Steps between C-alpha positions, in 0.01 A plus 500: 500500500675805361649756737290799397176589326697677227685182413180302507327753279785466248451123500129564453575711193709216353219251555257747345716530188472126435125504562453809284682338209252210501197729519631726224563206267146375564355840406715543188446150364131508585446824307679352199281188509183706529602729214579208268181307579245730672209262437682191626316316778820489702519881506276504809755295689778723369310808609454351845876434523606852398235651729643306797856588393421873490321480833784309670768726350313808623482372857861381506626830352325705764642273767849609398402866451497498118188712474554581131492132406193457715321789323558356153397154615181640650408657165578173322297308756201722439516443124533125549206503738284677240608243240394220731157656545461546124454877524813568296644365175856580405603639162839464333630835630383408852738203499778739403426710808491197730828366362658843548386486860659157535822639357498791743444263791801298389714815486380612844568160653830402341662820373724729702329807352196621692182614329366844586159544657394681183589197281313267735198731504495518119511121477218448750290761318561320169382174654199673655402638157462150352142462381399864550476568124211255484288710738266782384633852551256564787647210687864592447614414848723219625327164483676400817573740779859447610612647832844657460569568866861414575609365836640752742829438672317393813274263304801353319665438836190322625484288184867416532467399864201287403693311237796459735276355767325270255818366344676450835205289614539281192790264564506381140543862372235448235419863414135573422397835354364747755199701395429851620131481569466878505580523129272222380257610233149358458621319190764305687443140603364420840695354786387158385700540181809600693459210739461261208820637358676447833377142523667386180726201572868576552767234483626470858830341397602787269761750612649805330877485459728757337607388153863582583496236774362241260767595247767442765355157587494406133860611451611286793299206369660538158842469661406140573546439129870577544518244779325246279736568209800482732380163633462373144854619426639311801311189391652532153845529656435182699396321181824612334701363793320166475564495127873515573476154660421333167835554324676440831332158542584407143866595544520326839359179351764506228792560741367242746474236227855563381635494854310181579651335192849604607447375855327167436553424135878429518644183657821693590303706754388371835267647752792560741869574456774307684457708815130419516393854398244566230644572160492860381229436240286316752522796738402742229204279412385498862536880527305552183222267613475685831495836323240376255269384778532839674435700182205277409367563848533875445326468165217303660464765769494776237238308301282475810558871567407578142174306528419685821584836342287421196206420728563812709543704184164390369334591828683833519418584140132421552497702822678800344268494199198470727610790724591717201176427319304574816683827556461602138128428514469769766637754256318363196217731398234464229578686180170682535634694801724678250233566237213628713575862412554429129134517383459850642832606347388374157166675537658833601758500219241406241255765617775763492560419133138472397515122471300219653704208633455196721763291674453129557731308735539122475683268738495749786491219758850380406739576787840663455780606731418837655842629393426403140166684512662813638765506228271417207227750593645807325587312177146362481352844563707641214400222260130531582519878458675449168216279382243766582703802389676366187299191414128570532334725243230760556140381478445650153804322358400169657153525347651548154707184556188307611637466852303534825487860617666406831861395464612187681819438696564150631750434779552129563745292701558127495758259635715331240798276567610453860558831674422716196188702422381665181337844510324625189376857446284506188297775334272503193623835372686630198823307551854637486618681189831319439615757244463779756713299741773464238486872415532593868799265540675651197426852624656419838807343339433152636513333158598605152245560227623191312478274806152630587382427145623139517353430846216250537197588711616327819843669494332835442261445790795427728618857431207622712693393808784740413509822699370797305274307260138617488234509228285753684450820296531714814650476847238513776482410867407143394722419203748614239827510692630170366617380841212284619564185297873510577414513871250215454760273341760584765255416779404170334867415442583567864233248596665239280221516244449599137252708302390478138254682272261386229288743302254496211375808319148598614477180708705591806821435688607230746777550757617167648709482817660179623636521853542292818238478772770544766841664483697327775580158355505360147659226293826603340772353281855548628757575229873564523665766286854639529535357849173655627172327582176654370135404542255510208130468596373173357187673370722703263690200358380333180773243433844393621726306262852459361612556143823512304675828434484426128120533515527872580465732200503878453205702371537878469818484706324321786545138609191285452398136531214302354229443759178320405569571135549877544810716562555604862750755629786356706678706766776409745362573849840599640559760228153651546548527878847653457682215674869420452460273202784376277353507148820387331512178704147408391551576132818292487314172522242461223413143605381596846146440626290797615250492786199708396206634701205639300326767706174677424295794622167554331549430128877566501749209507880510500756222557784550750825305520616405852784290638287250690148411606520402867146399599146619561385573854272709717637852547436745786502842335670794673471853365796735507317757715454871446870566448501288183139534394569474127799301372495422130467134399463372856203504737641370828700221660464176690709306749565142387507206735882503479504854639600658167309804374355470149362787291143471371483620139231732368411322177298787350796734549738241356292460186479876445875536556570215259257633237661843509857368514578626150186681384497823695457824305751771581368856497650734247757764611250775413240340728750469785595864460132598496435302819791662684382855419297686762137512387289816459138497616233763431228536767171673411287565809283803587500432876810652659497240779482204262757663273750539784434143619557346156813704440646403837430127445652493151800717591579277796495202262770660283295663222529858370154650532335801337153605618223690318154605615276366222481308174561804277828581677596131485448479123703821449786355707495178295539695174802688633677235709555124508365284780505128574157484665194711584305481827170683472184567696173461307280777637687821403383831353566582136602155386429197716715188528299301244533778242871540575556128447315513167720793391815310600393191303413704189840673481783312327766627743315373808282215370712238685541707819371315810210674676389429859163637611469565875141594578214478746268368225459128569193392306517229238407749228788731594750214502373388158538853369858500626565188291325647197706821496824297529616541861760249615396499867197606703555558873207591724584751773278330757731197487816700427823362636848648460668168416217425257576815298875433497446144379282620215747772395793256509298251301427755227824694467760326718 
């Protein structure tokens, strides 16, 4: 047992957090199911589940003195109870209120920021008001009387001692929610319901272990791969030693035959000389025969040892694989554990933009490495948000296109070859405007106008993954910064995967991710280049072959070869990696043979010349750690069975480096000079506090800032002076922010001037109006963040 009640209570809180997460997910997912299919026969079972979840969460929260959580849960429980009895039917806006309550519970449980009593009271009152509008005015009183009496300090102490006593009596530490009987309303379930909930079967052989401990066990288990590879290397060395006996036997047989002919084939020789001693040749023959028998004996012993090692190696390999697979299975989690919160996220984003959207998940039972799930979560969130924000149209537009009013986003996962999985995020929206992507790339100086014009659709879509590229007409808290897709690709690359895009106008967009199920071990091809050994993941290799140097031709000053009937760029790996490579030595011999490895990532393929292909083998991946978190063209390292360290190549990085080897666009001197100049920002804000805050943030970031008190003063300043950007409030006397933006856009001098609106107006209509008047960014004060503002300003004016 723990030394003190305080320590035990802290452990109790940790256990509660895990339990609360399960209950909260049940409530959130249940509400989504009920909203999508309110008349479904299974909704009664769903209602029963969320009712029990709210009840259990309330009791557990009060057991750990989280009275605010308990109050919200009690209000939710009362609503769910009324739904069960049929005395209440939820409307669309009622689901909004309940989901907001779920969101507040999540913040209260898992956020470091505490909610005020006023916020909690407002939320409980909102829940209590559900259904009141259906009552006649004479009956305008709460349908369900909810006691709001909070526990006193003395009562909390008694409750705490009760839970301590109950848990200490339970040797298995299975924590059941504790109910404060004094706060039970008439609408709450009877003791029989609680007892039924307590009697649910619990797996007795299940224990709760910290994930960090499991990670450590897995890391140690993965080290067994190194031992296996080292054993294979020693076995190979033994085979090489045994191979040396073949030429030796052949040479010995030749010498022995010649010596035998000299000793016995001539009549002038006798077995003994005059003194009765063996002749010299006879003695040599005897010595050789003795040596041969000894060496043959050693060879026989080594052969027996080899057979034993092969048998042991098979057993060891099977055992290592079995242990590793068993350990990995502990940390393998269903994909659906990652996507449980996605339907609510899709619903909330769509509702905030006046859209209707549904998310469907397929293949959620497929299990992936927990570390993979943790690292792919944010990229998937961004892609799903992109589908809703950029892809799906408003209901009116969808009706004109003969589409269902509710947009559809499909997230599916399936296992492909070996250790690889395919994740598809698909929407049925408007598709990506490829021309807008090209225009954004030209505007940011990533490609020239001529190159953009000659690009095919796939090459243009790949530009989306460049930092700074966005087709959004305005920067908001969800989109428009042009960083998200670049971060997505980097995360996928770091996992050893690839991402590609397909889009069709008015039919939708598909994002396809190929990545491994686990990150520790994979099959890799070992190549030698400039005296160094590198590992290329087998999943990224198309073909390996040799060709003559005369088959290499030049197209647009780049070396190419013919591959499957089409030209393919050819790059020397050593030159691309900046290794010490003697180009003159290679070009001197035109008859030489080249060893070529064709690598691919997504739809991109490039051929690389290397010195030698060594072999393919299993590779234990090792990251560089935090000190070298991002090293271009490489993703990590591995220790070979020989003890040598080999670098694992990042194929996606390599292909981008090779593609841009001679096609980068240099900015003009005028642009460089403009970027180096200190930027001037005009701030229009009527609140002195907000004005001082904005000026301080921007000044600290290196901008020259001028402040004015309203839109009229701002427009006067713009006519007299030159600025690089305007930051404006919306609600101001005289001329508001919308009107100021319209004035700026209608004046030739300032029509291209970036405008950032920072306002407390957060409705969909206000955001749409910001887009209509021509604002470049719309930042809501309720979610204002200093770094957020700086990022937007840098994005718009450098």
